[in-house]
Backbone bond lengths (Angstrom), bond angles and torsions (degrees), N, CA, C in turn:
res aa  C-N    CA-C-N  psi(-1)  N-CA   C-N-CA  omega(-1)  CA-C   N-CA-C  phi
1 M - - - 1.461 - - 1.516 109.37 -
2 K 1.279 116.68 134.74 1.457 120.53 -178.75 1.513 110.84 -80.34
3 I 1.360 115.22 158.54 1.463 120.15 175.34 1.513 108.68 -62.41
4 P 1.345 119.52 131.08 1.472 120.08 -179.77 1.504 111.29 -66.31
5 K 1.341 116.16 145.06 1.456 120.26 177.58 1.512 109.82 -69.09
6 I 1.327 116.05 158.68 1.458 120.06 -177.25 1.513 110.70 -61.74
7 A 1.336 117.12 -35.26 1.465 118.91 178.94 1.511 110.67 -59.69
8 A 1.330 116.93 -36.90 1.462 119.79 179.26 1.516 110.98 -70.34
9 V 1.349 116.43 -37.80 1.460 120.38 178.50 1.519 110.44 -62.98
10 I 1.335 116.10 -44.91 1.463 120.29 179.98 1.512 110.33 -62.25
11 A 1.334 117.08 -39.88 1.468 120.35 -177.54 1.519 111.59 -61.90
12 L 1.327 117.38 -30.81 1.454 120.06 -178.96 1.516 112.32 -67.39
13 F 1.343 116.41 -24.20 1.460 120.04 -173.94 1.514 112.71 -120.11
14 S 1.346 119.14 23.38 1.459 122.25 -177.86 1.518 112.19 -108.31
15 A 1.347 118.22 25.00 1.471 120.88 177.06 1.509 109.73 -66.50
16 A 1.332 115.83 145.65 1.467 119.42 -178.72 1.510 110.44 -68.11
17 V 1.359 115.77 144.66 1.459 122.73 179.98 1.518 108.19 -106.60
18 A 1.314 117.27 128.58 1.464 120.66 -179.18 1.512 110.31 -66.63
19 S 1.322 116.54 148.15 1.454 121.35 -178.82 1.519 109.86 -62.34
20 A 1.343 117.30 137.12 1.454 122.34 -173.49 1.516 110.58 -98.40
21 S 1.344 116.20 147.99 1.452 120.88 177.61 1.517 109.97 -81.77
22 T 1.339 115.77 161.59 1.455 121.56 -179.09 1.519 109.70 -87.18
23 L 1.334 117.07 136.25 1.464 122.37 176.77 1.515 109.43 -126.61
24 T 1.334 116.03 144.37 1.453 123.07 176.11 1.520 109.22 -122.38
25 N 1.340 116.19 173.45 1.460 120.45 176.39 1.526 110.61 -56.95
26 A 1.345 115.66 -40.69 1.462 119.56 -178.25 1.525 111.29 -62.29
27 D 1.341 117.10 -38.62 1.461 120.72 178.51 1.524 111.12 -62.36
28 V 1.342 115.82 -42.71 1.463 120.12 -179.49 1.527 110.60 -65.73
29 V 1.336 116.36 -41.30 1.470 119.96 178.41 1.535 110.07 -61.44
30 K 1.345 116.73 -41.26 1.468 120.14 179.09 1.528 110.58 -61.55
31 M 1.329 117.23 -44.87 1.457 120.33 179.44 1.530 110.91 -63.45
32 S 1.341 116.16 -38.92 1.463 120.56 178.66 1.523 110.96 -66.61
33 D 1.348 116.77 -42.40 1.469 120.85 178.67 1.528 111.05 -64.05
34 A 1.344 115.93 -31.41 1.465 119.95 -179.72 1.529 112.14 -78.77
35 K 1.352 116.69 2.89 1.465 122.81 177.19 1.530 113.03 63.40
36 L 1.354 115.94 30.24 1.455 118.24 173.86 1.517 109.18 -64.75
37 D 1.317 115.97 149.28 1.456 120.21 178.89 1.527 110.15 -60.00
38 E 1.323 115.35 141.01 1.464 120.96 -177.34 1.526 111.84 -55.58
39 S 1.330 117.07 -39.63 1.469 120.18 -178.92 1.526 111.42 -65.63
40 V 1.337 116.64 -32.67 1.464 120.44 179.13 1.529 110.10 -68.17
41 I 1.338 116.16 -42.51 1.465 120.25 179.36 1.520 110.41 -63.80
42 I 1.332 116.59 -44.25 1.463 120.55 -178.40 1.525 110.34 -65.03
43 N 1.332 117.76 -38.37 1.462 120.64 177.35 1.532 110.77 -62.80
44 A 1.342 116.59 -40.05 1.464 120.05 177.14 1.524 111.30 -63.88
45 I 1.336 116.33 -39.03 1.471 120.87 178.21 1.522 110.62 -64.47
46 D 1.335 116.12 -45.31 1.466 120.58 -177.23 1.523 112.38 -63.92
47 N 1.343 117.01 -25.24 1.459 120.89 -177.86 1.526 112.47 -108.04
48 S 1.344 116.30 22.43 1.465 120.57 -176.51 1.520 111.58 -107.27
49 Q 1.333 113.98 166.38 1.464 121.77 166.32 1.531 104.69 -98.48
50 P 1.340 118.03 98.12 1.466 119.59 -167.48 1.522 113.44 -74.89
51 Q 1.318 114.12 141.56 1.460 122.63 167.76 1.521 106.95 -130.84
52 F 1.326 114.47 56.49 1.460 120.84 -174.72 1.527 110.96 -88.02
53 D 1.324 115.17 147.40 1.458 122.12 170.01 1.517 106.91 -98.95
54 V 1.346 116.37 101.88 1.460 120.59 -179.79 1.524 110.82 -110.01
55 S 1.342 115.21 28.29 1.459 119.78 171.95 1.525 109.07 -69.13
56 T 1.321 117.34 172.39 1.467 120.56 179.75 1.526 111.26 -55.48
57 Q 1.347 115.54 -47.01 1.460 118.76 -179.38 1.529 110.98 -67.39
58 G 1.347 116.40 -37.92 1.452 119.47 178.56 1.521 111.90 -60.80
59 L 1.332 116.88 -41.70 1.461 120.60 178.98 1.528 111.44 -67.54
60 I 1.342 116.63 -37.52 1.465 120.41 177.45 1.522 110.17 -63.14
61 D 1.343 116.09 -43.68 1.461 120.14 179.82 1.527 110.96 -62.77
62 L 1.340 117.55 -40.07 1.460 120.72 177.86 1.526 111.33 -62.92
63 S 1.338 116.13 -42.50 1.455 120.27 178.85 1.522 110.77 -64.33
64 N 1.341 116.38 -42.47 1.468 119.90 178.94 1.527 111.26 -63.87
65 A 1.356 116.23 -28.26 1.461 120.44 179.02 1.532 111.73 -83.41
66 K 1.333 117.20 8.13 1.471 123.40 176.20 1.531 112.79 68.19
67 V 1.350 117.11 26.06 1.461 119.83 172.46 1.526 107.72 -73.58
68 S 1.318 118.26 133.79 1.465 121.54 -173.38 1.529 111.48 -67.06
69 P 1.345 116.90 150.71 1.474 120.56 178.44 1.531 112.78 -56.36
70 A 1.349 117.90 -37.50 1.472 119.98 -179.10 1.522 110.70 -65.08
71 V 1.339 117.44 -38.33 1.466 120.91 179.00 1.529 109.85 -68.75
72 I 1.340 116.97 -43.42 1.466 120.28 178.13 1.527 110.34 -60.46
73 K 1.326 115.67 -41.66 1.466 119.88 178.70 1.526 110.97 -61.55
74 A 1.338 117.20 -40.26 1.469 121.19 177.96 1.522 110.90 -64.83
75 M 1.337 117.39 -36.69 1.469 121.16 178.37 1.527 110.93 -64.86
76 I 1.339 116.04 -42.38 1.472 119.99 179.10 1.522 110.14 -63.62
77 G 1.348 116.08 -45.37 1.466 119.60 -179.30 1.514 112.41 -63.72
78 R 1.354 116.75 -39.83 1.473 119.72 -179.64 1.515 110.66 -68.47
79 S 1.354 116.82 -37.49 1.465 120.02 178.80 1.518 111.08 -65.78
80 S 1.345 116.39 -39.61 1.466 120.40 179.75 1.515 110.81 -65.31
81 A 1.347 116.43 -41.26 1.468 120.13 -179.59 1.524 110.63 -65.69
82 A 1.352 116.48 -40.22 1.459 119.49 -178.41 1.520 112.05 -70.02
83 A 1.360 115.30 -27.90 1.459 118.94 -177.48 1.515 113.43 -85.61
84 A 1.349 117.61 -8.81 1.466 120.39 -178.47 1.520 110.44 -61.74
85 P 1.333 117.83 131.16 1.464 119.55 -178.43 1.515 112.04 -65.73
86 V 1.291 116.26 140.84 1.466 121.98 177.52 1.516 108.42 -95.40
87 Q 1.302 116.34 119.69 1.450 121.02 -178.27 1.525 109.89 -84.30
88 A 1.305 114.56 138.43 1.459 119.47 177.66 1.521 109.26 -66.23
89 P 1.319 117.98 136.83 1.466 119.38 -179.46 1.515 110.66 -66.75
90 P 1.322 117.54 147.51 1.453 120.10 178.37 1.517 110.21 -67.59
91 P 1.310 117.79 158.32 1.463 119.68 178.37 1.521 110.28 -61.55
92 P 1.324 117.76 143.60 1.464 119.96 -177.02 1.523 111.38 -63.21
93 P 1.319 117.53 136.88 1.455 120.28 178.43 1.520 110.43 -74.52
94 S 1.294 115.18 170.84 1.456 120.07 176.53 1.519 108.97 -64.13
95 A 1.310 117.73 159.83 1.462 122.27 -175.34 1.531 112.93 -55.17
96 P 1.345 119.94 -46.28 1.471 118.42 179.37 1.515 112.17 -61.84
97 A 1.368 116.50 -40.06 1.458 119.20 -178.81 1.514 110.62 -67.37
98 A 1.345 117.75 -39.75 1.456 121.24 179.08 1.527 110.58 -62.12
99 Q 1.282 116.79 -41.94 1.458 120.52 179.24 1.514 110.89 -63.93
100 A 1.342 116.78 -40.21 1.460 120.46 179.87 1.517 110.62 -66.54
101 A 1.354 117.51 -41.66 1.462 120.61 -178.90 1.520 111.33 -64.34
102 S 1.318 117.86 -36.23 1.465 120.82 -177.86 1.520 112.09 -67.89
103 D 1.321 117.59 -17.73 1.450 121.14 179.67 1.521 112.71 -87.70
104 L 1.343 117.54 -6.89 1.458 121.15 -175.20 1.521 111.24 -99.30
105 M 1.310 115.76 153.43 1.463 122.45 178.48 1.517 108.99 -89.52
106 S 1.330 116.63 121.08 1.458 120.41 178.88 1.530 110.38 -70.04
107 P 1.328 119.14 141.36 1.467 120.47 176.33 1.524 113.37 -60.77
108 S 1.344 117.70 -18.20 1.466 119.39 177.33 1.524 112.11 -85.95
109 D 1.333 117.07 -2.10 1.464 121.52 177.50 1.526 109.93 -97.70
110 V 1.323 115.64 119.12 1.463 121.32 170.37 1.524 106.40 -111.21
111 L 1.323 116.60 129.86 1.457 122.07 -178.29 1.522 109.46 -109.49
112 I 1.333 116.48 131.90 1.461 120.77 175.91 1.526 108.32 -98.76
113 I 1.323 115.35 131.02 1.464 121.69 176.97 1.521 106.54 -100.19
114 D 1.321 115.68 105.08 1.458 122.92 -174.19 1.525 108.05 -111.62
115 G 1.321 116.21 87.66 1.464 120.40 -174.24 1.522 109.74 68.80
116 T 1.329 116.71 -117.86 1.465 120.98 178.92 1.524 111.78 -95.19
117 E 1.324 117.45 -0.43 1.465 121.65 -177.58 1.527 110.74 -101.89
118 I 1.322 115.68 137.37 1.461 121.90 174.13 1.520 107.75 -120.44
119 R 1.343 116.57 126.65 1.459 118.82 -179.23 1.527 109.98 -143.51
120 P 1.320 116.69 153.30 1.466 120.34 -178.98 1.515 111.49 -77.68
121 M 1.328 115.82 154.06 1.456 122.71 175.60 1.528 108.95 -112.16
122 R 1.322 115.96 162.85 1.454 121.00 176.11 1.525 109.16 -120.31
123 Y 1.320 116.07 149.38 1.460 118.23 -175.41 1.519 112.35 -108.03
124 L 1.336 114.75 158.65 1.454 124.10 173.44 1.515 108.71 -121.05
125 T 1.332 116.37 147.72 1.456 121.20 168.81 1.521 106.53 -102.02
126 P 1.325 119.14 114.10 1.468 120.41 -171.69 1.520 112.87 -73.58
127 Q 1.329 114.52 159.13 1.452 120.07 166.77 1.522 107.59 -83.90
128 V 1.312 116.76 152.40 1.463 122.09 -177.15 1.519 108.73 -117.14
129 R 1.337 115.51 131.43 1.469 119.18 177.06 1.522 109.30 -131.27
130 T 1.331 116.32 152.95 1.461 123.06 177.71 1.516 108.11 -121.43
131 A 1.332 116.79 134.98 1.452 121.01 -176.91 1.527 109.60 -144.16
132 A 1.343 114.76 153.80 1.461 120.65 175.64 1.515 109.31 -75.11
133 R 1.307 115.99 147.48 1.465 121.61 177.13 1.523 109.05 -112.07
134 G 1.329 116.48 135.23 1.454 120.14 179.20 1.502 113.09 58.24
135 L 1.360 115.81 46.27 1.467 121.86 -179.63 1.525 112.01 58.21
136 G 1.323 115.69 26.44 1.458 119.91 178.37 1.507 113.36 97.14
137 F 1.337 117.76 -19.04 1.463 120.31 -179.15 1.533 111.47 -73.23
138 G 1.330 115.63 -19.75 1.461 119.26 178.01 1.513 112.93 -97.54
139 G 1.329 116.05 12.92 1.461 119.81 -179.80 1.521 110.98 81.76
140 F 1.311 115.31 -159.14 1.455 121.26 -178.77 1.530 109.56 -121.76
141 A 1.338 114.85 153.73 1.461 120.37 179.11 1.523 109.07 -136.16
142 T 1.329 115.54 149.30 1.457 122.35 176.12 1.520 108.28 -112.30
143 Y 1.339 115.82 136.18 1.458 121.05 -174.98 1.530 110.07 -124.71
144 A 1.334 115.46 141.06 1.465 121.51 167.32 1.513 106.57 -90.49
145 S 1.333 116.82 125.90 1.455 122.09 -171.45 1.518 110.89 -120.15
146 L 1.334 117.02 124.64 1.461 123.54 176.73 1.519 108.74 -106.96
147 Y 1.336 117.04 134.82 1.461 120.52 -177.51 1.527 111.20 -69.13
148 G 1.331 115.52 140.21 1.458 121.48 176.93 1.518 112.32 94.53
149 T 1.316 115.88 154.07 1.464 120.35 -177.78 1.524 113.46 -93.75
150 A 1.334 117.27 -4.97 1.470 119.78 -179.13 1.523 109.57 -149.39
151 A 1.319 115.97 138.17 1.462 121.33 177.55 1.523 109.79 -71.68
152 G 1.314 116.09 151.09 1.464 120.04 176.64 1.516 111.98 -71.96
153 S 1.328 116.91 -31.83 1.467 121.28 179.59 1.526 108.94 -84.08
154 R 1.334 118.22 120.77 1.462 122.94 -175.63 1.531 110.54 -124.98
155 T 1.328 115.43 154.19 1.453 121.30 175.16 1.520 108.85 -152.36
156 K 1.315 116.14 154.56 1.465 121.92 171.38 1.531 110.22 -103.20
157 N 1.313 115.63 -1.74 1.461 121.78 179.86 1.520 109.01 -77.23
158 T 1.314 118.12 121.30 1.463 121.15 -178.08 1.533 113.11 -84.78
159 K 1.326 117.51 -7.06 1.459 120.47 176.12 1.534 110.28 -136.08
160 P 1.346 116.50 61.90 1.464 118.00 175.96 1.521 109.84 -71.67
161 S 1.311 116.80 156.93 1.469 121.57 173.81 1.516 108.94 -112.48
162 F 1.331 115.44 162.24 1.457 121.39 -178.42 1.528 109.11 -134.42
163 L 1.321 116.06 138.85 1.457 121.01 174.01 1.520 107.70 -103.38
164 V 1.339 116.14 124.13 1.456 122.76 -174.11 1.522 109.43 -133.35
165 S 1.338 116.26 136.25 1.469 120.82 173.65 1.523 108.60 -87.86
166 V 1.319 116.66 117.06 1.469 122.52 -178.29 1.531 108.94 -108.39
167 P 1.343 117.88 133.06 1.470 118.50 176.02 1.524 110.87 -53.09
168 S 1.318 116.08 135.12 1.463 119.34 -175.28 1.524 112.21 -64.17
169 Q 1.361 117.37 -21.45 1.466 119.84 178.00 1.521 112.50 -77.54
170 A 1.336 117.49 -13.31 1.464 121.43 -173.57 1.517 111.58 -108.18
171 Q 1.336 115.87 146.76 1.452 120.41 169.46 1.527 107.63 -81.31
172 P 1.327 118.74 142.03 1.477 120.97 -175.43 1.519 113.36 -53.53
173 Q 1.346 117.96 -40.42 1.459 120.08 -175.86 1.527 112.23 -67.97
174 S 1.339 117.79 -16.99 1.455 119.83 176.58 1.523 112.06 -94.37
175 Y 1.338 116.80 -3.84 1.462 121.27 -178.15 1.527 112.56 -111.17
176 L 1.326 117.67 -22.40 1.469 119.01 -175.60 1.523 111.26 -145.81
177 T 1.332 113.97 154.43 1.465 122.77 175.88 1.520 108.24 -144.48
178 L 1.326 116.80 135.69 1.456 121.28 170.69 1.522 106.89 -94.26
179 A 1.331 116.37 120.72 1.463 120.58 -173.70 1.522 110.81 -125.81
180 S 1.332 116.09 146.62 1.459 121.01 170.73 1.520 108.28 -90.60
181 L 1.326 116.27 144.85 1.459 121.92 -176.28 1.524 110.04 -110.95
182 A 1.317 115.89 141.98 1.461 121.38 175.49 1.526 108.98 -89.86
183 V 1.324 116.85 130.87 1.466 121.38 177.87 1.527 108.34 -86.15
184 R 1.335 116.37 124.25 1.462 121.86 -176.95 1.524 111.46 -102.45
185 R 1.330 115.63 159.41 1.460 120.33 178.54 1.527 112.17 -73.42
186 N 1.336 117.35 -12.11 1.471 120.01 179.02 1.536 111.58 -88.94
187 N 1.351 116.38 23.22 1.468 122.58 175.85 1.526 112.15 66.39
188 T 1.325 117.17 39.79 1.457 121.63 176.97 1.527 109.42 -136.42
189 R 1.334 114.24 165.50 1.457 122.85 168.97 1.520 106.53 -118.66
190 E 1.323 116.86 130.35 1.459 119.74 -171.84 1.520 112.12 -132.83
191 V 1.330 114.09 157.88 1.454 121.08 170.00 1.529 107.51 -143.40
192 M 1.316 116.00 137.98 1.468 121.08 180.00 1.519 109.38 -72.56
193 I 1.345 115.96 128.79 1.472 120.39 -178.27 1.533 112.38 -120.22
194 G 1.318 116.63 12.22 1.459 119.67 177.58 1.511 110.29 171.15
195 G 1.317 115.79 156.27 1.459 119.06 177.57 1.511 111.44 162.89
196 G 1.311 114.09 -178.69 1.453 119.98 179.82 1.510 111.21 160.24
197 Y 1.315 115.32 173.02 1.471 120.78 179.25 1.521 109.78 -110.91
198 M 1.310 117.02 -70.10 1.466 120.25 177.71 1.519 111.21 -84.97
199 S 1.327 116.59 -22.77 1.463 121.47 177.97 1.520 107.92 -140.70
200 Y 1.324 116.03 168.55 1.464 120.20 -175.65 1.519 109.06 -122.93
201 S 1.334 116.29 132.38 1.463 120.90 175.66 1.517 108.47 -125.05
202 S 1.320 116.08 148.38 1.458 120.79 -178.07 1.520 110.01 -110.75
203 G 1.315 114.73 163.77 1.460 120.98 -179.80 1.514 110.67 114.33
204 I 1.329 116.33 154.10 1.464 121.05 179.46 1.526 109.63 -60.91
205 T 1.326 115.54 130.75 1.456 120.30 -177.18 1.530 110.86 -58.53
206 S 1.326 116.28 140.21 1.463 121.59 -169.61 1.528 113.05 -61.06
207 D 1.334 118.08 -30.66 1.460 118.83 -177.85 1.524 112.59 -73.66
208 R 1.340 117.55 -6.60 1.463 121.87 177.75 1.533 112.12 -106.46
209 I 1.317 117.89 -1.12 1.460 121.30 -179.28 1.526 110.32 -88.06
210 I 1.327 115.73 128.88 1.470 121.94 179.23 1.530 108.64 -97.27
211 A 1.315 116.31 126.18 1.469 120.28 178.31 1.523 109.76 -65.72
212 V 1.335 115.74 138.28 1.460 120.50 -178.17 1.519 110.58 -132.79
213 D 1.316 114.26 155.58 1.467 122.17 170.81 1.524 107.18 -97.63
214 T 1.305 117.03 127.03 1.466 122.15 -174.60 1.520 109.37 -120.29
215 Q 1.336 115.75 119.07 1.459 120.42 -178.86 1.524 109.67 -136.31
216 P 1.344 118.42 139.49 1.470 119.10 173.14 1.524 109.96 -60.02
217 A 1.329 116.64 136.40 1.458 120.09 178.37 1.522 109.97 -63.13
218 A 1.319 115.77 146.21 1.462 119.87 -178.93 1.526 111.32 -63.22
219 D 1.329 116.98 -35.36 1.467 121.95 -178.88 1.525 109.42 -102.73
220 Q 1.328 117.01 110.14 1.464 122.21 178.43 1.527 111.62 -104.67
221 S 1.328 116.97 11.23 1.466 119.29 -175.05 1.527 112.78 -67.51
222 K 1.339 117.98 -19.44 1.458 120.96 -178.40 1.527 112.55 -100.95
223 A 1.331 117.71 6.52 1.463 121.13 -179.15 1.526 110.73 -74.38
224 Q 1.337 116.18 136.93 1.456 121.12 172.75 1.534 109.55 -66.32
225 R 1.310 115.90 154.44 1.458 119.18 176.41 1.529 109.39 -61.04
226 G 1.317 116.72 131.34 1.464 121.45 -179.31 1.514 113.45 89.00
227 F 1.355 118.14 7.17 1.462 121.89 -179.45 1.527 110.17 -132.55
228 V 1.321 115.58 154.76 1.459 123.13 174.73 1.524 107.13 -124.09
229 I 1.326 117.94 132.07 1.458 121.64 178.03 1.528 108.66 -84.65
230 Y 1.341 115.83 125.17 1.461 121.62 178.59 1.527 110.00 -114.01
231 R 1.323 114.53 148.70 1.465 121.17 171.82 1.518 107.73 -102.66
232 I 1.337 116.53 121.77 1.454 123.16 -176.14 1.523 108.44 -110.92
233 T 1.339 117.46 125.86 1.460 121.75 -178.12 1.521 109.21 -135.61
234 P 1.349 119.00 132.67 1.465 119.82 176.12 1.525 111.03 -57.30
235 T 1.317 115.93 138.75 1.461 119.77 179.15 1.516 111.01 -66.11
236 N 1.326 116.68 -39.70 1.463 122.15 179.83 1.534 109.46 -120.01
237 P 1.330 117.95 156.87 1.470 120.10 178.59 1.532 111.30 -56.76
238 L 1.311 115.94 141.74 1.458 121.22 179.05 1.530 109.94 -82.10
239 K 1.317 115.48 142.26 1.454 120.29 173.31 1.527 108.91 -79.87
240 A 1.325 116.84 161.00 1.456 120.74 175.47 1.525 108.66 -59.38
241 G 1.330 116.83 133.55 1.451 119.95 -178.45 1.507 111.46 160.76
242 E 1.337 114.63 -167.77 1.463 122.41 -177.43 1.528 109.81 -109.19
243 Y 1.350 115.53 138.79 1.455 121.32 -175.08 1.533 110.63 -139.87
244 A 1.319 115.00 167.06 1.461 120.55 172.16 1.519 108.69 -149.87
245 L 1.328 115.19 135.81 1.461 120.73 169.09 1.519 105.36 -89.44
246 V 1.320 117.06 112.51 1.459 122.78 -172.97 1.526 109.47 -97.98
247 L 1.325 116.07 122.07 1.463 121.07 173.77 1.525 107.83 -103.90
248 Y 1.334 116.97 131.48 1.465 121.14 -176.78 1.524 110.55 -84.41
249 T 1.326 114.03 59.16 1.464 120.32 -177.28 1.520 111.87 -71.77
250 G 1.333 117.53 -28.46 1.461 119.88 177.32 1.510 111.44 -69.66
251 E 1.319 116.66 -38.29 1.452 121.34 -178.88 1.527 111.87 -78.23
252 M 1.335 116.70 -18.82 1.465 120.86 178.45 1.525 109.99 -119.02
253 Q 1.342 115.41 36.22 1.450 120.55 -175.59 1.522 112.51 -56.55
254 R 1.315 117.46 -33.94 1.466 120.52 -179.02 1.520 111.51 -61.06
255 L 1.325 117.36 -31.45 1.462 121.15 -177.04 1.523 112.96 -88.74
256 V 1.344 117.79 -23.62 1.466 120.25 -171.67 1.523 113.47 -124.38
257 S 1.334 118.11 11.56 1.467 120.93 -174.29 1.531 112.60 -62.10
258 A 1.331 118.14 -23.62 1.464 120.22 179.28 1.528 111.63 -69.72
259 W 1.352 117.06 -18.49 1.474 120.44 -176.60 1.524 112.47 -117.30
260 F 1.340 118.00 -27.35 1.459 121.60 -179.64 1.525 108.37 -120.88
261 A 1.344 116.21 106.54 1.458 120.25 -177.42 1.527 111.86 -79.19
262 A 1.342 118.14 -28.83 1.458 121.32 -176.69 1.527 110.44 -68.23
263 S 1.335 115.47 147.90 1.462 120.06 -177.47 1.524 112.44 -81.10
264 G 1.341 118.06 -17.73 1.455 120.77 -177.77 1.515 112.72 -89.24
265 N 1.329 115.61 177.39 1.447 120.92 176.37 1.533 109.98 -76.47
266 S 1.324 116.44 162.48 1.469 121.78 -172.48 1.524 110.10 -111.55
267 Y 1.328 116.31 126.37 1.461 123.12 -176.80 1.530 109.09 -110.10
268 F 1.332 116.62 109.87 1.455 122.61 175.82 1.535 106.39 -92.11
269 D 1.335 116.37 95.68 1.463 120.83 -171.34 1.534 112.11 -88.68
270 F 1.316 115.63 151.23 1.462 122.69 176.48 1.511 108.66 -159.01
271 G 1.328 116.14 161.94 1.459 120.87 178.25 1.511 110.91 -123.69
272 V 1.331 115.68 147.88 1.469 122.07 174.70 1.518 107.41 -108.62
273 D 1.307 116.49 119.43 1.458 121.87 -179.65 1.519 110.76 -94.06
274 P 1.330 117.12 149.35 1.472 119.17 179.51 1.519 111.90 -69.23
């Protein structure tokens, strides 16, 4: 099966979104006071047109009103997404150029090869938190946190492959990491990305890094100028659990800013089911 064209990838994710209702802090407090299930409140937040007060005082007031940390976190994330500036689209290229661009693989497109099926993945920019370990005796650690306990993209394939566009100036191992995620009781999936006791080191902790085989794809005809398409495959079968293919787009923003507007790294999450 050939790599799908970008037009096909876009078509998969261009379904119309229903108009969202407006929510305020007071609305969330009312839902919390009414003992609605936390997942119901978060779903309402995710599908709302937010008018939340997430200032320091606003967050204190929410906490005093006994709104759960997971709901407050969802409010902050929804407010940040709604506040993101919308960039005006560039002027349409000439017909030949448009046709040529549609045949190329965007660096923001990661494709998972799941047996005979090839499908696009979507990325998340995680929230980052720092916490003491062992009541402080174990130093401090920084975690990348993804909302929810399970990725929407699932597979039963224990050795899926991934097609990734890597900047030609970069070696693949310095641009991407396949990591396993720990599922937390606070409704998140996390991986440690830094920490220490007497000193501090950054990077995904070694016990969460999955060894991969990295090979240039045989067909480079769809690669953008300045990029090489690589096929990434776990060296050993994956166990059932939650994972993310992490692209260091934040650290290489100068090379990928035309495709990744966010300043952080990009987590293409997926789950392996038993």
